[in-house]
N, CA, C and O of each residue as an XYZ file, in Angstrom:
644
protein
N      16.029      4.115     53.040
C      16.414      5.239     52.208
C      15.637      5.174     50.885
O      15.597      4.114     50.260
N      15.008      6.301     50.435
C      14.228      6.285     49.189
C      15.141      6.096     47.976
O      16.319      6.452     48.010
N      14.570      5.522     46.894
C      15.388      5.335     45.686
C      15.862      6.681     45.132
O      15.189      7.704     45.260
N      17.004      6.644     44.535
C      17.575      7.880     43.991
C      16.837      8.302     42.724
O      16.195      7.481     42.068
N      16.931      9.563     42.390
C      16.282     10.132     41.209
C      16.657      9.438     39.897
O      15.780      9.159     39.079
N      17.944      9.156     39.685
C      18.294      8.542     38.400
C      17.541      7.249     38.120
O      17.219      6.962     36.967
N      17.257      6.468     39.149
C      16.507      5.225     38.921
C      15.088      5.531     38.447
O      14.574      4.860     37.552
N      14.458      6.536     39.039
C      13.111      6.900     38.613
C      13.121      7.392     37.167
O      12.245      7.029     36.382
N      14.085      8.197     36.821
C      14.172      8.681     35.433
C      14.387      7.512     34.484
O      13.783      7.440     33.414
N      15.250      6.609     34.892
C      15.522      5.437     34.075
C      14.248      4.625     33.870
O      13.943      4.212     32.751
N      13.509      4.400     34.944
C      12.260      3.642     34.842
C      11.263      4.389     33.966
O      10.567      3.782     33.152
N      11.196      5.699     34.132
C      10.288      6.492     33.319
C      10.677      6.394     31.849
O       9.808      6.247     30.990
N      11.952      6.473     31.553
C      12.388      6.360     30.159
C      12.013      5.008     29.583
O      11.598      4.923     28.427
N      12.152      3.945     30.373
C      11.740      2.623     29.901
C      10.236      2.583     29.675
O       9.763      2.030     28.683
N       9.488      3.173     30.601
C       8.041      3.203     30.453
C       7.624      4.026     29.235
O       6.609      3.730     28.605
N       8.397      5.050     28.903
C       8.087      5.870     27.730
C       8.054      5.036     26.452
O       7.303      5.345     25.527
N       8.855      3.993     26.400
C       8.866      3.122     25.223
C       7.507      2.464     25.014
O       7.181      2.053     23.900
N       6.712      2.361     26.080
C       5.421      1.684     25.996
C       4.244      2.645     25.902
O       3.094      2.216     25.989
N       4.506      3.924     25.729
C       3.423      4.881     25.519
C       2.902      4.735     24.091
O       3.683      4.656     23.142
N       1.600      4.702     23.949
C       0.984      4.525     22.631
C       1.478      5.565     21.639
O       1.796      5.235     20.496
N       1.542      6.816     22.068
C       1.957      7.889     21.161
C       3.426      7.820     20.780
O       3.868      8.560     19.901
N       4.192      6.946     21.425
C       5.606      6.756     21.081
C       5.799      5.592     20.103
O       6.922      5.323     19.676
N       4.723      4.911     19.751
C       4.820      3.710     18.925
C       4.754      4.052     17.440
O       3.745      4.560     16.951
N       5.825      3.772     16.744
C       5.849      3.966     15.289
C       4.770      3.124     14.627
O       4.094      3.577     13.703
N       4.614      1.889     15.109
C       3.617      0.998     14.510
C       2.214      1.605     14.588
O       1.438      1.503     13.638
N       1.890      2.235     15.719
C       0.563      2.825     15.846
C       0.421      4.063     14.962
O      -0.627      4.273     14.352
N       1.457      4.871     14.891
C       1.409      6.055     14.019
C       1.182      5.639     12.568
O       0.386      6.251     11.857
N       1.885      4.595     12.134
C       1.714      4.097     10.765
C       0.319      3.508     10.562
O      -0.323      3.749      9.540
N      -0.142      2.739     11.541
C      -1.463      2.116     11.475
C      -2.562      3.182     11.400
O      -3.445      3.108     10.545
N      -2.504      4.166     12.293
C      -3.523      5.211     12.334
C      -3.488      6.059     11.061
O      -4.535      6.439     10.536
N      -2.288      6.354     10.569
C      -2.169      7.111      9.317
C      -2.722      6.296      8.149
O      -3.375      6.849      7.264
N      -2.468      5.000      8.140
C      -2.984      4.131      7.086
C      -4.512      4.091      7.099
O      -5.146      4.151      6.046
N      -5.101      3.991      8.286
C      -6.564      4.015      8.393
C      -7.132      5.326      7.860
O      -8.102      5.330      7.102
N      -6.521      6.436      8.263
C      -6.994      7.747      7.797
C      -6.855      7.861      6.279
O      -7.729      8.405      5.605
N      -5.759      7.347      5.759
C      -5.517      7.420      4.316
C      -6.553      6.612      3.543
O      -7.109      7.099      2.559
N      -6.817      5.386      3.978
C      -7.785      4.563      3.248
C      -9.203      5.131      3.372
O     -10.006      4.992      2.449
N      -9.516      5.771      4.507
C     -10.826      6.429      4.639
C     -10.941      7.603      3.670
O     -12.007      7.856      3.109
N      -9.838      8.309      3.481
C      -9.822      9.437      2.552
C      -9.972      8.963      1.099
O     -10.606      9.629      0.280
N      -9.388      7.819      0.798
C      -9.460      7.282     -0.563
C     -10.861      6.803     -0.937
O     -11.269      6.932     -2.092
N     -11.601      6.254      0.026
C     -12.891      5.625     -0.293
C     -13.826      6.492     -1.130
O     -14.274      6.041     -2.184
N     -14.142      7.725     -0.706
C     -15.058      8.526     -1.531
C     -14.456      8.938     -2.878
O     -15.191      9.289     -3.802
N     -13.141      8.899     -2.993
C     -12.504      9.216     -4.274
C     -12.542      8.027     -5.226
O     -12.609      8.200     -6.443
N     -12.499      6.826     -4.670
C     -12.471      5.615     -5.493
C     -13.858      5.071     -5.818
O     -14.036      4.386     -6.826
N     -14.846      5.373     -4.969
C     -16.211      4.889     -5.214
C     -16.723      5.266     -6.605
O     -17.277      4.399     -7.280
N     -16.569      6.511     -7.073
C     -17.040      6.840     -8.418
C     -16.305      6.076     -9.525
O     -16.819      5.935    -10.635
N     -15.107      5.589     -9.217
C     -14.346      4.806    -10.196
C     -14.729      3.324    -10.133
O     -14.319      2.533    -10.981
N     -15.513      2.962     -9.125
C     -15.917      1.572     -8.958
C     -14.797      0.688     -8.431
O     -14.779     -0.518     -8.680
N     -13.856      1.294     -7.697
C     -12.707      0.554     -7.198
C     -12.627      0.592     -5.679
O     -12.977      1.588     -5.047
N     -12.162     -0.506     -5.112
C     -11.767     -0.509     -3.715
C     -10.304     -0.068     -3.671
O      -9.648      0.024     -4.709
N      -9.804      0.199     -2.480
C      -8.407      0.616     -2.366
C      -7.439     -0.457     -2.887
O      -6.538     -0.120     -3.654
N      -7.587     -1.736     -2.504
C      -6.667     -2.747     -3.069
C      -6.784     -2.875     -4.590
O      -5.783     -3.107     -5.269
N      -7.989     -2.728     -5.125
C      -8.157     -2.773     -6.584
C      -7.456     -1.581     -7.241
O      -6.857     -1.721     -8.307
N      -7.532     -0.433     -6.615
C      -6.840      0.758     -7.111
C      -5.342      0.508     -7.177
O      -4.690      0.889     -8.149
N      -4.792     -0.129     -6.151
C      -3.360     -0.430     -6.147
C      -2.988     -1.341     -7.308
O      -1.960     -1.137     -7.954
N      -3.816     -2.346     -7.575
C      -3.565     -3.231     -8.724
C      -3.610     -2.435    -10.022
O      -2.766     -2.614    -10.900
N      -4.591     -1.563    -10.134
C      -4.699     -0.757    -11.357
C      -3.479      0.156    -11.510
O      -2.988      0.337    -12.625
N      -2.984      0.733    -10.415
C      -1.778      1.557    -10.487
C      -0.606      0.750    -11.044
O       0.149      1.234    -11.887
N      -0.466     -0.481    -10.564
C       0.617     -1.345    -11.037
C       0.457     -1.613    -12.530
O       1.425     -1.526    -13.285
N      -0.758     -1.938    -12.957
C      -0.987     -2.256    -14.372
C      -0.923     -1.025    -15.266
O      -0.503     -1.132    -16.418
N      -1.326      0.135    -14.773
C      -1.188      1.357    -15.576
C       0.287      1.667    -15.793
O       0.663      2.246    -16.812
N       1.104      1.288    -14.853
C       2.550      1.520    -14.983
C       3.210      0.461    -15.866
O       4.108      0.769    -16.650
N       2.756     -0.797    -15.730
C       3.396     -1.899    -16.447
C       2.362     -2.975    -16.739
O       2.186     -3.900    -15.946
N       1.682     -2.858    -17.864
C       0.607     -3.771    -18.243
C       1.169     -5.147    -18.614
O       2.313     -5.262    -19.054
N       0.354     -6.180    -18.432
C       0.722     -7.513    -18.871
C       1.578     -8.295    -17.882
O       2.339     -9.174    -18.285
N       1.464     -7.989    -16.606
C       2.233     -8.701    -15.586
C       1.533     -9.993    -15.178
O       0.332    -10.160    -15.389
N       2.307    -10.903    -14.591
C       1.716    -12.116    -14.047
C       1.114    -11.811    -12.680
O       1.411    -10.792    -12.057
N       0.264    -12.721    -12.241
C      -0.337    -12.581    -10.919
C       0.764    -12.516     -9.861
O       0.692    -11.700     -8.943
N       1.774    -13.364     -9.983
C       2.840    -13.360     -8.974
C       3.647    -12.064     -9.009
O       4.083    -11.589     -7.960
N       3.854    -11.487    -10.180
C       4.567    -10.198    -10.252
C       3.774     -9.093     -9.570
O       4.346     -8.259     -8.867
N       2.475     -9.082     -9.772
C       1.621     -8.089     -9.109
C       1.650     -8.322     -7.601
O       1.755     -7.374     -6.824
N       1.559     -9.569     -7.198
C       1.614     -9.908     -5.780
C       2.912     -9.452     -5.138
O       2.903     -8.914     -4.031
N       4.029     -9.662     -5.823
C       5.327     -9.202     -5.306
C       5.349     -7.692     -5.168
O       5.792     -7.157     -4.153
N       4.872     -7.018     -6.185
C       4.896     -5.547     -6.198
C       4.069     -4.960     -5.060
O       4.440     -3.944     -4.473
N       2.940     -5.610     -4.751
C       2.021     -5.092     -3.736
C       2.170     -5.788     -2.388
O       1.477     -5.441     -1.431
N       3.062     -6.763     -2.306
C       3.261     -7.546     -1.082
C       1.957     -8.225     -0.657
O       1.599     -8.228      0.521
N       1.258     -8.799     -1.635
C       0.018     -9.523     -1.381
C       0.191    -10.969     -1.821
O       0.829    -11.243     -2.838
N      -0.381    -11.896     -1.051
C      -0.306    -13.299     -1.440
C      -1.407    -13.607     -2.450
O      -2.358    -12.840     -2.604
N      -1.265    -14.734     -3.131
C      -2.213    -15.063     -4.196
C      -3.617    -15.310     -3.651
O      -4.597    -15.092     -4.364
N      -3.734    -15.758     -2.404
C      -5.050    -15.965     -1.808
C      -5.832    -14.670     -1.665
O      -7.058    -14.664     -1.775
N      -5.134    -13.591     -1.423
C      -5.756    -12.270     -1.326
C      -5.955    -11.674     -2.713
O      -6.983    -11.059     -2.998
N      -4.971    -11.860     -3.560
C      -4.941    -11.217     -4.867
C      -5.924    -11.841     -5.869
O      -6.580    -11.115     -6.616
N      -6.031    -13.149     -5.892
C      -6.848    -13.826     -6.904
C      -8.301    -13.371     -6.905
O      -8.808    -13.023     -7.972
N      -9.009    -13.351     -5.762
C     -10.401    -12.884     -5.819
C     -10.516    -11.415     -6.235
O     -11.463    -11.025     -6.918
N      -9.559    -10.625     -5.824
C      -9.537     -9.206     -6.180
C      -9.403     -9.052     -7.708
O     -10.091     -8.239     -8.326
N      -8.508     -9.847     -8.293
C      -8.302     -9.795     -9.746
C      -9.523    -10.315    -10.500
O      -9.859     -9.802    -11.567
N     -10.179    -11.320     -9.955
C     -11.393    -11.839    -10.587
C     -12.482    -10.770    -10.609
O     -13.223    -10.647    -11.584
N     -12.575     -9.993     -9.516
C     -13.570     -8.909     -9.486
C     -13.239     -7.825    -10.507
O     -14.140     -7.279    -11.144
N     -11.954     -7.509    -10.668
C     -11.550     -6.529    -11.684
C     -11.873     -7.049    -13.087
O     -12.282     -6.283    -13.960
N     -11.687     -8.348    -13.295
C     -12.001     -8.945    -14.598
C     -13.505     -8.916    -14.855
O     -13.938     -8.595    -15.962
N     -14.310     -9.252    -13.834
C     -15.760     -9.239    -14.038
C     -16.294     -7.815    -14.203
O     -17.367     -7.618    -14.774
N     -15.553     -6.823    -13.705
C     -15.926     -5.418    -13.922
C     -15.501     -4.941    -15.306
O     -15.827     -3.822    -15.702
N     -14.781     -5.774    -16.040
C     -14.367     -5.428    -17.403
C     -13.135     -4.542    -17.475
O     -12.878     -3.933    -18.514
N     -12.362     -4.457    -16.389
C     -11.186     -3.579    -16.368
C      -9.896     -4.299    -16.744
O      -8.958     -3.679    -17.246
N      -9.849     -5.599    -16.503
C      -8.679     -6.403    -16.861
C      -9.153     -7.709    -17.480
O     -10.295     -8.131    -17.295
N      -8.257     -8.327    -18.208
C      -8.525     -9.692    -18.670
C      -7.397    -10.591    -18.200
O      -6.225    -10.216    -18.193
N      -7.798    -11.791    -17.807
C      -6.841    -12.782    -17.331
C      -6.531    -13.710    -18.504
O      -7.434    -14.320    -19.078
N      -5.265    -13.811    -18.849
C      -4.832    -14.621    -19.986
C      -3.777    -15.617    -19.547
O      -2.934    -15.304    -18.706
N      -3.819    -16.806    -20.106
C      -2.764    -17.781    -19.854
C      -1.528    -17.373    -20.638
O      -1.613    -17.005    -21.809
N      -0.384    -17.444    -19.980
C       0.898    -17.137    -20.621
C       1.177    -18.214    -21.666
O       1.193    -19.399    -21.335
N       1.395    -17.821    -22.916
C       1.640    -18.800    -23.974
C       2.960    -19.545    -23.758
O       3.103    -20.686    -24.196
N       3.910    -18.918    -23.095
C       5.200    -19.560    -22.820
C       5.102    -20.558    -21.665
O       5.866    -21.521    -21.606
N       4.153    -20.322    -20.743
C       3.994    -21.196    -19.581
C       2.534    -21.150    -19.158
O       2.097    -20.199    -18.509
N       1.782    -22.182    -19.529
C       0.335    -22.235    -19.277
C      -0.041    -22.119    -17.800
O      -1.186    -21.797    -17.482
N       0.916    -22.379    -16.884
C       0.613    -22.294    -15.456
C       0.512    -20.850    -14.983
O      -0.097    -20.573    -13.949
N       1.104    -19.935    -15.732
C       1.111    -18.524    -15.324
C      -0.069    -17.780    -15.939
O      -0.438    -17.996    -17.093
N      -0.646    -16.899    -15.132
C      -1.768    -16.065    -15.585
C      -1.259    -14.635    -15.719
O      -0.670    -14.081    -14.790
N      -1.495    -14.048    -16.884
C      -1.130    -12.656    -17.146
C      -2.365    -11.787    -16.980
O      -3.479    -12.203    -17.299
N      -2.159    -10.591    -16.485
C      -3.239     -9.618    -16.366
C      -2.982     -8.506    -17.359
O      -1.902     -7.917    -17.397
N      -3.984     -8.233    -18.152
C      -3.854     -7.189    -19.165
C      -5.046     -6.245    -19.051
O      -6.188     -6.680    -18.902
N      -4.767     -4.971    -19.121
C      -5.838     -3.978    -19.069
C      -6.718     -4.087    -20.300
O      -6.235     -4.340    -21.404
N      -8.002     -3.896    -20.101
C      -8.925     -3.780    -21.227
C      -8.970     -2.304    -21.631
O      -8.352     -1.458    -20.985
N      -9.700     -2.006    -22.696
C      -9.867     -0.602    -23.104
C     -10.502      0.199    -21.962
O     -10.115      1.338    -21.703
N     -11.478     -0.409    -21.286
C     -12.133      0.277    -20.156
C     -11.134      0.502    -19.015
O     -11.170      1.545    -18.362
N     -10.258     -0.450    -18.775
C      -9.245     -0.315    -17.729
C      -8.253      0.782    -18.049
O      -7.837      1.534    -17.167
N      -7.872      0.873    -19.320
C      -6.953      1.949    -19.732
C      -7.646      3.309    -19.657
O      -7.030      4.296    -19.254
N      -8.909      3.368    -20.038
C      -9.661      4.632    -20.008
C      -9.873      5.128    -18.574
O      -9.939      6.335    -18.340
N      -9.977      4.217    -17.631
C     -10.193      4.592    -16.236
C      -9.021      5.408    -15.687
O      -9.191      6.195    -14.757
N      -7.859      5.223    -16.252
C      -6.665      5.943    -15.804
C      -6.875      7.460    -15.868
O      -6.473      8.180    -14.954
N      -7.496      7.940    -16.932
C      -7.724      9.384    -17.088
C      -8.618      9.927    -15.971
O      -8.428     11.054    -15.513
N      -9.584      9.130    -15.537
C     -10.476      9.561    -14.456
C      -9.786      9.470    -13.095
O     -10.157     10.183    -12.162
N      -8.789      8.598    -12.979
C      -8.113      8.388    -11.703
C      -7.046      9.443    -11.409
O      -6.555      9.517    -10.282
N      -6.686     10.244    -12.379
C      -5.617     11.232    -12.204
C      -5.903     12.186    -11.047
O      -4.977     12.632    -10.370
N      -7.146     12.495    -10.821
C      -7.484     13.445     -9.752
C      -7.296     12.857     -8.358
O      -7.194     13.606     -7.386
N      -7.249     11.537     -8.243
C      -7.137     10.902     -6.921
C      -5.847     11.320     -6.212
O      -5.922     11.864     -5.110
N      -4.664     11.091     -6.798
C      -3.450     11.505     -6.079
C      -3.354     13.019     -5.896
O      -2.760     13.490     -4.926
N      -3.928     13.774     -6.814
C      -3.917     15.227     -6.660
C      -4.733     15.643     -5.432
O      -4.329     16.530     -4.680
N      -5.880     14.994     -5.240
C      -6.728     15.288     -4.084
C      -6.044     14.854     -2.786
O      -6.103     15.569     -1.785
N      -5.406     13.704     -2.799
C      -4.694     13.206     -1.617
C      -3.556     14.161     -1.252
O      -3.356     14.476     -0.079
N      -2.825     14.614     -2.248
C      -1.728     15.554     -2.000
C      -2.253     16.835     -1.355
O      -1.676     17.327     -0.386
N      -3.335     17.368     -1.886
C      -3.918     18.584     -1.321
C      -4.402     18.342      0.113
O      -4.221     19.194      0.983
N      -5.015     17.182      0.357
C      -5.539     16.875      1.695
C      -4.418     16.694      2.717
O      -4.626     16.916      3.910
N      -3.246     16.298      2.262
C      -2.132     16.050      3.189
C      -1.588     17.337      3.799
O      -0.990     17.312      4.875
N      -1.790     18.444      3.125
C      -1.236     19.700      3.609
C       0.267     19.790      3.426
O       0.910     20.688      3.971
N       0.826     18.872      2.669
C       2.274     18.832      2.434
C       2.594     19.284      1.016
O       1.782     19.157      0.099
N       3.783     19.805      0.869
C       4.293     20.120     -0.464
C       4.679     18.801     -1.135
O       4.914     17.797     -0.462
N       4.742     18.815     -2.462
C       5.075     17.607     -3.215
C       6.444     17.047     -2.816
O       6.610     15.832     -2.711
N       7.426     17.932     -2.594
C       8.759     17.445     -2.210
C       8.731     16.796     -0.820
O       9.473     15.846     -0.572
N       7.884     17.298      0.088
C       7.749     16.688      1.414
C       7.154     15.286      1.302
O       7.614     14.349      1.955
N       6.127     15.157      0.465
C       5.502     13.847      0.279
C       6.464     12.867     -0.386
O       6.499     11.689     -0.033
N       7.239     13.352     -1.343
C       8.230     12.489     -1.994
C       9.258     12.000     -0.991
O       9.637     10.829     -1.006
N       9.707     12.883     -0.127
C      10.682     12.526      0.894
C      10.085     11.532      1.891
O      10.737     10.555      2.258
N       8.862     11.774      2.327
C       8.191     10.875      3.260
C       7.990      9.499      2.623
O       8.213      8.477      3.271
N       7.579      9.471      1.382
C       7.387      8.212      0.667
C       8.702      7.439      0.576
O       8.728      6.230      0.805
N       9.781      8.125      0.246
C      11.093      7.473      0.158
C      11.521      6.915      1.512
O      12.064      5.813      1.584
N      11.281      7.667      2.581
C      11.639      7.199      3.923
C      10.825      5.969      4.316
O      11.359      5.029      4.904
N       9.539      5.978      3.993
C       8.694      4.831      4.316
C       9.085      3.604      3.493
O       9.046      2.483      4.000
N       9.457      3.804      2.238
C       9.924      2.687      1.417
C      11.216      2.108      1.984
O      11.391      0.890      2.016
N      12.115      2.974      2.428
C      13.368      2.517      3.040
C      13.082      1.774      4.347
O      13.717      0.760      4.636
N      12.133      2.275      5.131
C      11.754      1.610      6.373
C      11.201      0.224      6.074
O      11.558     -0.747      6.742
N      10.341      0.129      5.084
C       9.769     -1.175      4.708
C      10.868     -2.145      4.295
O      10.853     -3.307      4.703
N      11.816     -1.684      3.495
C      12.922     -2.553      3.069
C      13.741     -3.014      4.267
O      14.114     -4.184      4.351
N      14.020     -2.111      5.185
C      14.794     -2.459      6.373
C      14.052     -3.475      7.237
O      14.644     -4.447      7.707
N      12.762     -3.248      7.443
C      11.976     -4.167      8.255
C      11.865     -5.532      7.581
O      11.923     -6.564      8.250
N      11.706     -5.537      6.273
C      11.634     -6.801      5.532
C      12.952     -7.552      5.648
O      12.960     -8.767      5.846
N      14.057     -6.841      5.527
C      15.376     -7.470      5.679
C      15.561     -8.000      7.103
O      16.150     -9.064      7.296
N      15.066     -7.272      8.087
C      15.171     -7.708      9.471
C      14.349     -8.969      9.728
O      14.731     -9.810     10.543
N      13.228     -9.097      9.036
C      12.392    -10.294      9.179
C      13.159    -11.550      8.779
O      12.998    -12.610      9.383
N      13.984    -11.416      7.765
C      14.757    -12.569      7.302
C      15.716    -13.048      8.379
O      16.001    -14.243      8.465
N      16.214    -12.138      9.197
C      17.150    -12.502     10.251
C      16.456    -13.009     11.507
O      17.050    -13.739     12.301
N      15.183    -12.616     11.685
C      14.427    -13.030     12.868
C      13.892    -14.448     12.685
O      13.898    -15.248     13.620
N      13.434    -14.746     11.489
C      12.815    -16.052     11.216
C      13.871    -17.069     11.157
O      13.583    -18.246     10.938
């Protein structure tokens, strides 16, 4: 006797979980690739890579942070962050200073050139918003949802490990 229909549907539904287009991870990955490709020609005239731009965004918002504070904010380890910060310093955009309260900590402070770059960078998010085809409220909502997803996944990691 041939298998009944419900079993085939059940198997198909299970197989659907393994379709590439059903994978949230792939949608996020592909969107991230497209986003960073879109940023490149916008950041090249500023002399910044995408990770350097993220550091500058953090410092434009809150100057004088430690390397570890920047790393926490961007979810980057010091092995990734340190060479990136050294390149920003050699470009004259930031200066690395020892914390007077604790010599082991390194503070990052914007230089005049780093602060001036902010005015030129204003067009970057405006261009990205226009390229997205979304209204500002849609992008704000999507950003909030992705931040909540990241927090949930990070919390779940603590329970898995």
